[in-house]
N, C-alpha and C positions, 0 to 999 in steps of 0.2 A: 494418758489420752482418753477424752470423752468419747461416748458413742457419736455424738453429733459431729465431732472433728473427724473421726475415722470415717463416716459416710461421706463427708464432703470431699476427703481425699481418695476415697476407693475408687477402683476404676468402674466405669460403667457396665453393670451386669446384664443391661438389656440390650439386645441387638437391634440394629437399625430396622431389619425387617419385621420384628415383634412391635417395635415402637410405632412403625407405619400402619401395622395391622390394626392396633389398639386405637390409634389417633385418628384413623379414618372415620370413626365412628362419631367424632365430633363435628357437627355440622358448622359451617362458617359462611359469613358473606364473602362477597366478591368485590374486591375493589381495585381499579386501576390507578396506578401511580404514575403520573405524567409529568414531563417538563419540556422545556425548549432546551435543546442541547447546544450550549455555547459554542462548541467545536463545529457543528454543522449549521446552526441556525434552524435546524427543523426539529420536529417533535419526536420524542422518545418516551417510551411507556413500558411497563410491565405489570402483571396482575399478582395481587397479593391476597391471601386468605387469612392473614394474620393482623389485619387492620382493626384497631379498637381505640376507643378514648382511653386516656391515661388521667387526665386531671382537669377538673372545671377551673381551678385558679391557681396559677394561670391555664389558660385552655392549651391543653397538650394532647397530641395523638401518638400512637406507636404502631410499629409494625416490624417485621424482620425480613430480611432478603438473604437468599442463599449466596455465599462467597463465589460461587461458580456463576452468579448471574451476569451476562454480557450486557444486560440493560441497565442495571443499577448505576453503574459508573457514569452512564450518560446522563442519566437524571440527576445523580449526585453533583456532578459538575456545576448544575445550575444553581444549587442551594435551594431556590424556590421551586416548588412543586404543586401540583394539585392531586387530589384524589377524588376520582368520580366513583360514587357507589352504585354499582351497576344494578339494573332493573331486571325483573324476569323478561325474557324476550332479547336480552343483549348477549345471547351465548355466543353469537359469532363474533362480537367484540372482545369477549374473553379468549376466544380461539386464537383470534389474531394477535392480540397482546401477548398472548402465552407463547408465540412461536417466536423462530429465529429468523422471521422475513426481514428483509433490508428496509422496506417502507411499511411500517406496521399501519400507518394512518392513512394509506391511499384509500382503503375501503371504509373508513371510519368517518361518521359525521361528528365533526367538533367544531368548538370556536375558541378564541384565545380570550382569556380573563384579562382583567386590568393589570394582573401582575406578569401576564406574557405567558401563563401556563395553559395547557390545553384542558378544556372541559369537554367531555364526552357528551353529546346531545342524547337525551332520552334516559340519563341517569337518575336516580333518586336523590342526589345530592352531589355537591361540590364542595371541597374544602382544599382552600389554598393554604400552604404551609411554608415554613422555611426550617431547615434542618437545625436542630439544637445540639444533638449529640448522636454519634454513633458508637455502639458498645459492643465489645466482644461477646458473642453468644455461640461459640463452638463453631460449627460449620455454616452458621448465619451471622449477619451482623444485625443488631437491634437499633432501630431508628427512632430517635425521639424528635418530635418537631413542634414548633409553636404554630397555632393556628392563626392566622392572619385575616382570614374571612371565610364564612360559609353560607350555603344556602340549600334549602330542601325543596324537593318536588313530590308529587303524588305518585303512587304505583306499589308494586309488590317487589320485594328484593329477589336478586339472583342468589341462590344458596348453592354451596358446593357440600356435596355429602357422599361419603363412601365412593369417591372417584367419578361422582356424577354431578352434573349441574341440574338445578330444578328451582322450585319456588317453595315458600312457606305455606303450609296447611295448618290452619287452626283446628284443633282438636275439638270435638264437640264436648260441651259440659254436661256432665251426668249427674 
C-alpha cells in the first residue's frame, strides 16, 4: 500500500469543529440560488457561499449544498435555476433566503428571467443555469451546472467572512 492510498482511505483525523474554525477564515462571495418550484409554481431559493466558476469552455459553474437543506430539493426539481450574486447592502436578502421561512420571496424584489427563474433585483450579476451533474461530497452534494445566460451589473460584492457579512475593502498599495 502506498502512502497516497493509505491517506485516501484513512479516517478523517480533523474534527468538524476544527474544520469550521479554520475554514471561517476564508472569505466567500454570497450567492442566491433560485428557481421556480414546479410543485408549487412559486419561487424557491437558498444562499450558498461555495459558488464559483468551473470551466470557460464549456461555461460551467459549481457550488455545494448541505444534504440537510430543505430548499435545494425545491430548486433541484426545476433543473433550471438562477444565481444572483448578492451586492453589499443585500444583507436582508441573505438573511431571508438563509431562513426556514415559508414564503422567502415575500419581502424580496425580484423578476422572472426568460427561463422562468427568479433574478433578485439589485444583485451584481445573474447567471441562468441548468443542472449537469450532482456529485457526492460527504455531507454535501456538489452541483455542476451549464451556464445558459449571464449578465453583470455595477456595485460592490456582499462578502461572508468569519461568520459576518460585509464588503470588500482594497488594501492600500505600499
